[in-house]
N, C-alpha and C positions, 0 to 999 in steps of 0.2 A: 345384744340389748336387752336391759334392765328390763323390768315389769313396772311399769309407771307405778308413781306417787300422784295422788289426784286429792282431791279437795272441792267441794261448793258450797257455796249461797245460794240460796231465792232472795231476790231485793224485790221489791214493789217498784213497777212503773216498766216503761216501752224499754225496747233493748238499746233505742238509738240512742236512748240519754248514758245508759250503763257505756256502751261502747264511748261516746262520746267521753265521759270524765277518762276511762281506760287510757284510750291516747292521747290523753289530756299531758304534756311532759313537764310542763308548770307543779304537775300533783304529784309527781309518783313518789317522791320525799315523802309525804303525809300520810302515805298508804302502803306502799312497797315495802312488807320486809327483808330490813339489809340490805333498802337504797342509798348510797351516799350522793354522787352528783351523773348529773350526765355531761360526758366528756365529748363527743359527737355525736352527730344525730343527723341522716341524710334528707334532703330535703322530702321524699319520700313517701316516709314514714307513716300510716302502717301499710304502705303498699311492699308484695314482694320483689324483693332483692334490694331491699332497702334496711340501712346497717345502723347500729347502735352502740356505741361505746360507753361504760359507766363503769365510773369505782363506787365498791361500795365503803364503808366506813374501815377504818383504817383496824389491822387486827383479824378483819374475817375474809373475804372471797378476794380483794384486789379491785385486779380490773374485770368487766368482763367484756364482752364481745357477743352482740348478738345477730342474727341477719336471718329479715324475714325469710320462708320459703314460702311461704300460702298466706292470703288474705282474702277474706270473704264480708263486704258490709254486712253489716247485722248477724252474722255467723260463726266469728271468730276467727284468730292469724294463728301461724304455728311458726316457729323458730328454732333457728340451731345455734346452739350458746356456746362459749369456750370459756374458762377462766384457766386460772393457774392450774387446778386437780382435777377439774372436770370438765366432760364435756356431754353435750345432751342435745335433746329438743324438747321445748316447753311448748303446750297448748293452750288459748283459752277460746271456750267457748260458749257463745252467749245463746242460752234456749230460751227462746218468745213464751210468753203463755200471754192467755188474757190481761190481765192486770199484773203482771210478776214478769220476771227475766232470773231464771236460773243460767248460776255461772259456774262452770267447770274450771277449775288450773289443774293442768296435767304437765307432771316434769317425768323424763326418761334419763333419767344421771347417769352416764357413764367415768370411772374413775380412770385417770389420766394410766395411773402402772396398780399393781396387783391392789388390792384393799382388802384383809381378811374378814372374814363372813359376820363376825360378831361388829365391827368397825362401820361396816355395809348398812349392819340392818340400824347401828344407831343413828348413821347416818339416813335412813330413810325414814326415820319416825322421824328426824330434827325437822329435815324435809316438809314433811307432812303436817309438822305443826307450824313451820315457817308457810307455807300456802294457804293453813287456815288463817294464821295472822293476817296476813296479805287479805286477803277476801272478808274478813271481818270490817278490818279496818276501811278500807274501800267500800262494803258497804255506809259505814260511818258517814264518810265523804261525798258518797251520793245522797244519802238522806238528809243534809245538811244542807248540801246544794239544791236538793229540792225543795229546800222549808225557807231556806233564807235567799237562794239564787246565788248567781256563778260568783260576784262581786263577791267578798265578805271581807 
């Protein structure tokens, strides 16, 4: 298994607020970097055993299949993923504080075929930047929801 790629952000508010937005499928396209559209989502989402199938925008990852392997309310979720060229594990953790929540997004990618070291380094750098964009956009969505409410 390769080393995980991580990004974190601290957002104001309780973990339950962050978690509710994180698992809201109707909002993913507005903050998940590289997300296209949901193809299929099991009713049990975000519970362990549930599956999500989604398509990335044209020219990127293609179809992505995710299966939840662990879920703990207010603490986070672990899932396995697979696309055309990579498999791996992704974790989101919510660390509640008094007035804020730290959110950490971590991915352990594994190429399906051998990848030269330089390309792997480049991919990990791009992935880290993508995770950070996702968390930054998420923080904007969460702030807007807190300020203006769910219906905008």
